[in-house]
TORMI-979878 format. One record per residue (C-alpha): y, z, x; residue in one letter; residue number from 1. Coordinates in nm, 3 decimals. Layout:
residues N
NODE,py,pz,px,aa,i
NODE,Y,Z,X,A,NUM
...
end
This chain:
residues 150
NODE,py,pz,px,aa,i
NODE,0.745,-1.274,0.487,X,1
NODE,0.752,-1.487,0.178,X,2
NODE,1.107,-1.528,0.053,X,3
NODE,1.188,-1.627,-0.305,X,4
NODE,1.534,-1.756,-0.397,X,5
NODE,1.516,-1.605,-0.747,X,6
NODE,1.310,-1.388,-0.974,X,7
NODE,1.205,-1.699,-1.167,X,8
NODE,1.074,-1.859,-0.848,X,9
NODE,0.882,-1.538,-0.778,X,10
NODE,0.737,-1.543,-1.130,X,11
NODE,0.614,-1.899,-1.071,X,12
NODE,0.391,-1.761,-0.794,X,13
NODE,0.171,-1.587,-1.053,X,14
NODE,-0.192,-1.602,-0.944,X,15
NODE,-0.108,-1.660,-0.578,X,16
NODE,-0.183,-1.456,-0.268,X,17
NODE,0.166,-1.374,-0.137,X,18
NODE,0.071,-1.286,0.218,X,19
NODE,-0.015,-1.001,0.450,X,20
NODE,0.195,-0.730,0.610,X,21
NODE,0.207,-0.648,0.978,X,22
NODE,-0.049,-0.408,1.124,X,23
NODE,0.060,-0.043,1.125,X,24
NODE,-0.100,0.242,1.317,X,25
NODE,-0.165,0.563,1.124,X,26
NODE,-0.133,0.832,1.395,X,27
NODE,-0.242,1.193,1.360,X,28
NODE,0.123,1.302,1.363,X,29
NODE,0.190,1.102,1.046,X,30
NODE,-0.122,1.244,0.879,X,31
NODE,-0.016,1.598,0.972,X,32
NODE,0.338,1.541,0.838,X,33
NODE,0.194,1.412,0.513,X,34
NODE,-0.028,1.722,0.494,X,35
NODE,0.281,1.940,0.542,X,36
NODE,0.478,1.748,0.279,X,37
NODE,0.203,1.763,0.016,X,38
NODE,0.039,2.096,0.099,X,39
NODE,-0.298,1.920,0.139,X,40
NODE,-0.414,2.085,0.460,X,41
NODE,-0.784,2.009,0.417,X,42
NODE,-0.960,2.018,0.755,X,43
NODE,-1.069,1.652,0.736,X,44
NODE,-0.701,1.564,0.769,X,45
NODE,-0.562,1.820,1.013,X,46
NODE,-0.836,1.989,1.219,X,47
NODE,-0.920,1.730,1.484,X,48
NODE,-1.190,1.938,1.653,X,49
NODE,-1.378,2.017,1.331,X,50
NODE,-1.326,1.666,1.190,X,51
NODE,-1.480,1.513,1.505,X,52
NODE,-1.805,1.685,1.402,X,53
NODE,-1.758,1.597,1.033,X,54
NODE,-1.875,1.308,0.819,X,55
NODE,-1.608,1.062,0.942,X,56
NODE,-1.616,1.144,1.315,X,57
NODE,-1.241,1.204,1.324,X,58
NODE,-0.957,1.320,1.107,X,59
NODE,-0.872,1.080,0.826,X,60
NODE,-0.555,0.993,0.641,X,61
NODE,-0.512,1.122,0.290,X,62
NODE,-0.582,0.851,0.033,X,63
NODE,-0.237,0.918,-0.107,X,64
NODE,-0.085,0.861,0.237,X,65
NODE,-0.246,0.517,0.243,X,66
NODE,-0.105,0.457,-0.105,X,67
NODE,0.238,0.581,0.005,X,68
NODE,0.250,0.304,0.267,X,69
NODE,0.255,0.034,-0.004,X,70
NODE,0.637,0.005,-0.014,X,71
NODE,0.640,-0.057,0.364,X,72
NODE,0.376,-0.327,0.328,X,73
NODE,0.548,-0.489,0.029,X,74
NODE,0.882,-0.504,0.212,X,75
NODE,0.712,-0.706,0.486,X,76
NODE,0.539,-0.944,0.246,X,77
NODE,0.791,-1.031,-0.027,X,78
NODE,1.166,-1.076,-0.046,X,79
NODE,1.345,-1.185,-0.364,X,80
NODE,1.710,-1.289,-0.352,X,81
NODE,1.952,-1.181,-0.623,X,82
NODE,1.789,-0.855,-0.724,X,83
NODE,1.978,-0.544,-0.826,X,84
NODE,1.676,-0.326,-0.758,X,85
NODE,1.300,-0.294,-0.760,X,86
NODE,1.148,0.012,-0.927,X,87
NODE,0.794,0.140,-0.895,X,88
NODE,0.670,0.140,-1.257,X,89
NODE,0.326,0.276,-1.180,X,90
NODE,-0.033,0.195,-1.103,X,91
NODE,-0.305,0.063,-1.329,X,92
NODE,-0.597,0.138,-1.098,X,93
NODE,-0.648,0.275,-0.747,X,94
NODE,-0.963,0.305,-0.538,X,95
NODE,-1.022,0.427,-0.181,X,96
NODE,-1.347,0.254,-0.071,X,97
NODE,-1.334,0.366,0.294,X,98
NODE,-1.142,0.614,0.510,X,99
NODE,-0.855,0.550,0.749,X,100
NODE,-0.932,0.738,1.069,X,101
NODE,-0.643,0.879,1.270,X,102
NODE,-0.514,0.613,1.508,X,103
NODE,-0.650,0.321,1.303,X,104
NODE,-0.436,0.020,1.220,X,105
NODE,-0.391,-0.092,0.860,X,106
NODE,-0.225,-0.380,0.683,X,107
NODE,-0.204,-0.499,0.324,X,108
NODE,-0.243,-0.826,0.141,X,109
NODE,-0.084,-0.886,-0.200,X,110
NODE,-0.180,-1.110,-0.488,X,111
NODE,0.059,-1.151,-0.782,X,112
NODE,-0.167,-1.115,-1.086,X,113
NODE,0.078,-1.127,-1.376,X,114
NODE,0.447,-1.125,-1.469,X,115
NODE,0.587,-0.993,-1.796,X,116
NODE,0.942,-1.011,-1.925,X,117
NODE,1.117,-0.687,-2.024,X,118
NODE,1.465,-0.601,-2.140,X,119
NODE,1.559,-0.493,-1.787,X,120
NODE,1.388,-0.764,-1.585,X,121
NODE,1.033,-0.863,-1.499,X,122
NODE,0.728,-0.643,-1.457,X,123
NODE,0.510,-0.769,-1.173,X,124
NODE,0.143,-0.675,-1.172,X,125
NODE,0.006,-0.711,-0.820,X,126
NODE,-0.321,-0.628,-0.649,X,127
NODE,-0.268,-0.475,-0.307,X,128
NODE,-0.564,-0.450,-0.072,X,129
NODE,-0.520,-0.233,0.235,X,130
NODE,-0.758,-0.324,0.513,X,131
NODE,-0.843,-0.130,0.827,X,132
NODE,-0.866,-0.325,1.149,X,133
NODE,-1.232,-0.360,1.247,X,134
NODE,-1.373,-0.234,0.916,X,135
NODE,-1.543,-0.450,0.654,X,136
NODE,-1.453,-0.238,0.353,X,137
NODE,-1.088,-0.193,0.255,X,138
NODE,-0.923,0.148,0.264,X,139
NODE,-0.740,0.102,-0.064,X,140
NODE,-0.736,-0.135,-0.360,X,141
NODE,-0.438,-0.073,-0.586,X,142
NODE,-0.319,-0.254,-0.896,X,143
NODE,0.055,-0.190,-0.886,X,144
NODE,0.329,-0.241,-1.142,X,145
NODE,0.681,-0.310,-1.015,X,146
NODE,0.992,-0.367,-1.222,X,147
NODE,1.225,-0.624,-1.066,X,148
NODE,1.580,-0.606,-1.204,X,149
NODE,1.807,-0.909,-1.149,X,150
end
Protein backbone atom coordinates (compact mmCIF):
# COMPACT_ATOMS: atom_id res chain seq x y z
CA UNK A 1 0.00 0.00 0.00
CA UNK A 2 1.36 3.38 -0.95
CA UNK A 3 0.08 6.04 1.42
CA UNK A 4 0.03 9.73 0.51
CA UNK A 5 -0.38 12.38 3.20
CA UNK A 6 -2.25 14.73 0.85
CA UNK A 7 -3.74 15.04 -2.58
CA UNK A 8 -0.85 17.31 -3.58
CA UNK A 9 1.66 14.63 -2.57
CA UNK A 10 -0.32 12.13 -4.65
CA UNK A 11 -0.28 14.52 -7.63
CA UNK A 12 3.51 14.74 -7.35
CA UNK A 13 3.65 11.00 -8.13
CA UNK A 14 2.54 11.67 -11.72
CA UNK A 15 4.34 9.30 -14.07
CA UNK A 16 5.13 6.76 -11.36
CA UNK A 17 4.14 3.15 -10.93
CA UNK A 18 2.20 3.21 -7.64
CA UNK A 19 2.40 -0.48 -6.84
CA UNK A 20 0.57 -3.78 -7.12
CA UNK A 21 -2.44 -5.19 -5.33
CA UNK A 22 -2.60 -8.53 -3.57
CA UNK A 23 -3.47 -11.64 -5.55
CA UNK A 24 -7.19 -12.46 -5.66
CA UNK A 25 -8.77 -15.73 -6.75
CA UNK A 26 -11.72 -15.49 -9.14
CA UNK A 27 -13.80 -18.56 -8.22
CA UNK A 28 -16.66 -19.97 -10.27
CA UNK A 29 -19.12 -18.86 -7.58
CA UNK A 30 -18.13 -15.22 -8.12
CA UNK A 31 -18.41 -15.61 -11.91
CA UNK A 32 -21.87 -17.17 -11.52
CA UNK A 33 -23.03 -14.38 -9.18
CA UNK A 34 -21.83 -11.79 -11.67
CA UNK A 35 -23.74 -13.63 -14.41
CA UNK A 36 -26.87 -13.51 -12.25
CA UNK A 37 -26.39 -9.81 -11.47
CA UNK A 38 -25.86 -8.79 -15.10
CA UNK A 39 -28.04 -11.32 -16.91
CA UNK A 40 -25.02 -12.45 -18.98
CA UNK A 41 -25.49 -16.20 -18.71
CA UNK A 42 -23.37 -17.11 -21.74
CA UNK A 43 -22.17 -20.72 -21.47
CA UNK A 44 -18.46 -19.74 -21.46
CA UNK A 45 -19.12 -18.18 -18.05
CA UNK A 46 -21.58 -20.55 -16.36
CA UNK A 47 -21.62 -24.01 -18.00
CA UNK A 48 -18.51 -25.69 -16.61
CA UNK A 49 -18.99 -28.95 -18.52
CA UNK A 50 -19.49 -27.29 -21.91
CA UNK A 51 -16.78 -24.68 -21.26
CA UNK A 52 -14.25 -27.44 -20.48
CA UNK A 53 -14.64 -28.51 -24.13
CA UNK A 54 -14.67 -24.91 -25.39
CA UNK A 55 -11.96 -22.59 -26.65
CA UNK A 56 -10.63 -21.67 -23.18
CA UNK A 57 -10.71 -25.13 -21.56
CA UNK A 58 -12.76 -23.85 -18.62
CA UNK A 59 -15.32 -21.24 -17.74
CA UNK A 60 -13.98 -17.70 -17.84
CA UNK A 61 -14.80 -14.53 -15.97
CA UNK A 62 -16.73 -11.84 -17.76
CA UNK A 63 -14.45 -9.03 -18.91
CA UNK A 64 -16.69 -6.65 -17.01
CA UNK A 65 -16.21 -8.72 -13.85
CA UNK A 66 -12.46 -8.25 -14.20
CA UNK A 67 -13.09 -4.53 -14.67
CA UNK A 68 -15.41 -4.46 -11.65
CA UNK A 69 -12.52 -5.66 -9.46
CA UNK A 70 -10.58 -2.43 -10.07
CA UNK A 71 -11.89 -0.66 -6.93
CA UNK A 72 -10.71 -3.61 -4.80
CA UNK A 73 -7.27 -3.46 -6.40
CA UNK A 74 -7.02 0.33 -6.09
CA UNK A 75 -7.93 0.23 -2.39
CA UNK A 76 -4.97 -2.09 -1.82
CA UNK A 77 -2.54 0.03 -3.81
CA UNK A 78 -3.23 3.68 -2.92
CA UNK A 79 -4.39 5.55 0.16
CA UNK A 80 -4.68 9.35 0.27
CA UNK A 81 -5.20 11.12 3.59
CA UNK A 82 -7.62 14.03 3.88
CA UNK A 83 -10.06 13.07 1.14
CA UNK A 84 -13.79 13.64 1.32
CA UNK A 85 -14.40 11.07 -1.39
CA UNK A 86 -13.16 9.40 -4.55
CA UNK A 87 -15.58 9.12 -7.47
CA UNK A 88 -15.23 6.94 -10.54
CA UNK A 89 -15.34 9.48 -13.40
CA UNK A 90 -15.03 6.93 -16.18
CA UNK A 91 -12.71 5.08 -18.49
CA UNK A 92 -10.80 6.31 -21.50
CA UNK A 93 -9.90 2.89 -22.90
CA UNK A 94 -10.32 -0.75 -21.89
CA UNK A 95 -8.96 -3.91 -23.46
CA UNK A 96 -9.22 -7.58 -22.44
CA UNK A 97 -6.15 -9.26 -24.05
CA UNK A 98 -6.59 -12.66 -22.38
CA UNK A 99 -9.24 -14.54 -20.38
CA UNK A 100 -9.43 -15.15 -16.65
CA UNK A 101 -10.26 -18.81 -16.14
CA UNK A 102 -12.36 -19.79 -13.14
CA UNK A 103 -10.09 -20.34 -10.15
CA UNK A 104 -7.27 -18.17 -11.51
CA UNK A 105 -5.57 -15.54 -9.38
CA UNK A 106 -5.36 -11.94 -10.55
CA UNK A 107 -3.75 -8.76 -9.33
CA UNK A 108 -3.37 -5.24 -10.67
CA UNK A 109 -0.59 -2.73 -11.03
CA UNK A 110 -1.27 1.00 -11.33
CA UNK A 111 0.64 3.82 -12.98
CA UNK A 112 -0.46 7.42 -12.42
CA UNK A 113 -0.38 8.91 -15.93
CA UNK A 114 -1.76 12.41 -15.39
CA UNK A 115 -3.43 14.71 -12.86
CA UNK A 116 -5.73 17.59 -13.76
CA UNK A 117 -7.24 20.21 -11.49
CA UNK A 118 -11.03 20.64 -11.45
CA UNK A 119 -13.41 22.77 -9.44
CA UNK A 120 -14.17 19.81 -7.17
CA UNK A 121 -10.69 18.34 -6.78
CA UNK A 122 -8.22 16.49 -8.96
CA UNK A 123 -8.88 14.11 -11.83
CA UNK A 124 -6.38 11.26 -11.81
CA UNK A 125 -5.73 9.40 -15.04
CA UNK A 126 -4.26 5.99 -14.25
CA UNK A 127 -3.38 2.91 -16.26
CA UNK A 128 -4.40 -0.28 -14.49
CA UNK A 129 -3.01 -3.57 -15.76
CA UNK A 130 -4.63 -6.72 -14.42
CA UNK A 131 -2.37 -9.74 -14.69
CA UNK A 132 -3.24 -13.40 -14.30
CA UNK A 133 -0.84 -15.53 -12.30
CA UNK A 134 1.12 -17.75 -14.68
CA UNK A 135 0.00 -15.99 -17.87
CA UNK A 136 2.19 -13.74 -20.01
CA UNK A 137 -0.59 -11.56 -21.40
CA UNK A 138 -2.64 -9.38 -19.06
CA UNK A 139 -6.35 -9.96 -18.59
CA UNK A 140 -7.24 -6.27 -18.66
CA UNK A 141 -5.63 -2.95 -19.50
CA UNK A 142 -7.78 -0.02 -18.41
CA UNK A 143 -7.16 3.70 -18.53
CA UNK A 144 -9.24 4.95 -15.62
CA UNK A 145 -10.33 8.42 -14.55
CA UNK A 146 -10.94 9.04 -10.85
CA UNK A 147 -12.03 12.28 -9.22
CA UNK A 148 -10.41 12.82 -5.83
CA UNK A 149 -12.25 15.38 -3.70
CA UNK A 150 -10.36 16.92 -0.74
